[in-house]
Steps between C-alpha positions, in 0.01 A plus 500: 500500500545196277297281735222756489513500118479118495202502743323769301564309175371177657187672626445658162538175309268322748240770456529476121467121514203523733348754265551274200356198688203705619428634151521149367253380752273795428514426127423137570212607726365727232543221244281283712224746548488638144199313360390706198637505142583813299126544421405497858343156498561257788692197382609170631868422569677171461574328825837622627508300820655156452329193653717209607624283212353147499748214539560269213371205708185682590431604136562148368267347757213745420566486124465129494169495679365792287603327183322181611183705553534680167550167314197350673270796414625624168585317179615561140139585386484796734591863458658641815756744655594380843734647763578453870741725681605580853686806623489612134707199401339275228477141627314343209347628174356330193336603176282274276278532197420766248456873502371452146432145394437569133825690466695262719600763744603347829449637848835599650616694810466814291150441364233730639166329580171653608505489882122556527386612845845491645511840323289623789797467732702734281213748460452511873876558538485809276204638703688430824801693378273795428350471843839483659595815304191682630333530158210271593338413839356163586178654624465736209178484296533382138281793389780734593692359206216398265203741535279281282551194720140413615572363848594797731596291802744260335859570619841407389515250790180324393639462145825353623347258743201405280233638731351759260191296434525565124403245234750341264506706174511178296149417612323831479652595164403170337189372665303820496581573141622850582821462300579400139724200560650550153656813640791485746412616852733739682531593862337835434211322333438301818429816698276642220298181493461489877380857502285509190322176573476548879665172568410408863751385758502128569537557877521788745839667494744361753249235618670195356782371291418467129791427270434717198709596192325836483676615815847474340384640165394812693835509692683507159293819425604652828862431416452682173332796661770546761804435280362673187618194309311210340515187724751318274741793509449561876576132575812517272631811685415408851573119510623332184784729392651577844499132587653388159185297411600502132250231397197644672239731352125581501319364197352757268303376195629764262866426587506126585223324306652208317837557667452332842480139622173338408247359741386139465237249600651175405659558161249768399613855531239741638386810312521856636175631633346834604610476862874471408551874498432548874814512724587525866318181587695304239696559176851501631744271317812392690751225582574329831850653497365854463232438766771373740660841473165659581443273796842560645458876472199476727738393777703822459511743785431779249175331376234625737479643849469212765149624589372481140671167438324358805169592350585319177542170671206503738153358434196726455217256470380308806125498449521126414694248695781334308864517406464697181564870515624790290735780583602788262562319169581166656307194598576321824409184692494577879533202729425453863871473564800590296587744223244611245552364151511784241427438132303605197356294223392604148286372216421680171404303185751216485742675723545395862745623751612459859715733719606373843664735739623330815633810672621336819711249306568748219383240250366605161307283259372598155318265266345622170330299234340618169327167450202466725564274805428501872837333563635848547317530832650188645835679561408582862570128575869599493460734802560228764850464353583839639268564793231375732184523279210256528482396131505159358869420437620426142487130583136514622364716223268375229618427151 
């Protein structure tokens, strides 16, 4: 009888232990697949998987070579935020110059700078989250969200991959005299102008690649329609806040005018103009450290379905021969052999930016300057330090 009691007790305890473990696994599984916040919006999650830690010897070797490159390209007269990381681990970072020269405010690791068109990567990410959540479809017509949108065959996909054929809003609002340039232009105004002035397409829809800021200004409106939030708030809820990007925000004139880092050409700061109110294509301020959190989160298993992620990193424009291509919110160079090189550059006023995303090697590079320079775009010369990419090495590059 005693033996039976012991056996029964053992079985019972085993069952309870199994139940507890199973419940734990189920809770963990649910934790992994819960992608929405309390308001029902899809959100990004920080990367939970851990990549291998880099050895001290490896870090020191790479750091030395990156520092040599940095000192060759940049000097004390420049304004720059610079960071290189691998596996989410910072190998080298440096910060030079002024956020505000007149006030003597230096650029530090916590100084948000205007990331220009690298903003498109984040806008595309918000749209992709909404697609993954079933709130938007890639092939969906823009007119389903914006009834006044004047091009009925433009889809979400052709906005993301720059094949809509639309003209750049900066050209048709200024050159045709249809807008009072003393008045700030908004994303909604772009649609009104295109409709009221019958702005023609520059090319047939989906016939060729045409990089165009208008595409991403319209995507910002789609985000607003679907989330019922203004774009700055939607980006805060879906991406910035859940990832702990505490130094990242969307510029709004009423809120931030006179309170953000200035933009320079030489030592002359550049004035705000009527196009500075448009967002989605630009107008995100951030830091390399914050953007590293964002980039690492895009490796998370909870980010997007494998099928959708595959569509992000494939080229859509092959009508012209060449290496250059564009995915969904990311540029790429496709070579005859080897891994594609993923990146996105930016330029707005005196602000230039470069984001390099070497997915195979899990290398991230962010360079932002608020003092106009093309040095920012030379960062790709560091790629051969980490992988087989056919760029001039840092020793072969021009001054």
